[in-house]
C-alpha positions in Angstrom: -7.4 11.8 -10.4 -8.3 11.0 -14.0 -8.7 7.6 -15.4 -5.8 8.1 -17.7 -3.5 9.2 -14.9 -4.6 6.3 -12.8 -4.0 3.9 -15.6 -0.4 5.3 -16.1 0.3 4.8 -12.4 -0.7 1.2 -12.5 1.0 0.3 -15.8 4.5 0.0 -14.1 3.1 -2.2 -11.2 2.9 -6.0 -11.2 -0.4 -7.5 -12.4 -0.8 -9.6 -9.2 -2.8 -7.5 -6.6 -0.7 -8.5 -3.6 2.6 -8.0 -5.5 1.3 -4.6 -6.8 0.6 -3.4 -3.3 3.9 -4.8 -1.9 5.9 -3.0 -4.7 4.0 0.2 -3.9 4.7 0.0 -0.2 8.4 -0.8 -0.8 8.7 2.3 -3.1 6.8 4.5 -0.6 9.0 3.4 2.4 12.1 4.0 0.3 10.9 7.6 -0.5 9.7 8.2 3.1 12.9 7.5 4.9 11.9 3.9 5.7 8.5 4.7 7.2 5.0 5.6 5.8 1.5 6.1 7.3 -1.6 5.9 5.1 -5.3 5.1 4.9 -6.4 2.7 2.2 -8.8 5.2 0.6 -6.0 7.7 -0.1 -3.8 5.2 -2.0 -6.5 3.3 -3.8 -6.1 5.2 -7.1 -2.3 5.0 -7.0 -2.4 1.2 -6.6 -5.4 0.5 -8.8 -7.3 -1.3 -6.0 -10.4 -0.5 -3.9 -9.9 0.5 -0.3 -11.5 -2.8 0.7 -9.1 -4.8 -1.4 -6.2 -2.9 0.1 -7.4 -3.6 3.7 -7.7 -7.3 3.0 -4.3 -7.5 1.3 -2.6 -5.5 4.2 -3.7 -8.2 6.6 -2.2 -10.8 4.3 1.0 -8.8 3.9 1.4 -8.5 7.7 2.4 -12.2 7.7 4.0 -12.6 4.3 6.0 -9.4 3.6 9.3 -10.1 5.4 11.0 -7.0 4.1 8.2 -4.8 5.6 6.8 -4.3 9.0 3.1 -3.6 8.8 0.8 -2.7 11.6 -2.6 -1.2 12.2 -1.6 2.2 13.7 -4.9 3.8 14.6 -8.6 4.0 13.6 -10.4 7.3 13.0 -13.1 6.8 10.3 -10.7 4.3 8.6 -7.7 2.2 9.6 -4.4 4.1 9.4 -1.5 1.7 8.5 2.1 2.1 9.5 4.6 0.5 7.2 8.4 0.4 7.8 11.1 -1.1 5.8 13.0 -3.8 7.7 16.8 -3.5 7.4 
């Protein structure tokens, strides 16, 4: 992904890293029928964060994002996260 494309993806997201990730996850669960699986390294460019930052924020969001259910789903070379939208 080019730097210009990555910049465009993050322009519409909130400046706060946690809110940026939360908004991305809400959008992805809405598009994915209420459920999405991902590895941090595959969404890093879309969110404008490093995989390490995403992993740390996911742990925080597990407790604070009441509109989302977040769980570590599996681990094969990197954590796979499962996110579902709470009704």
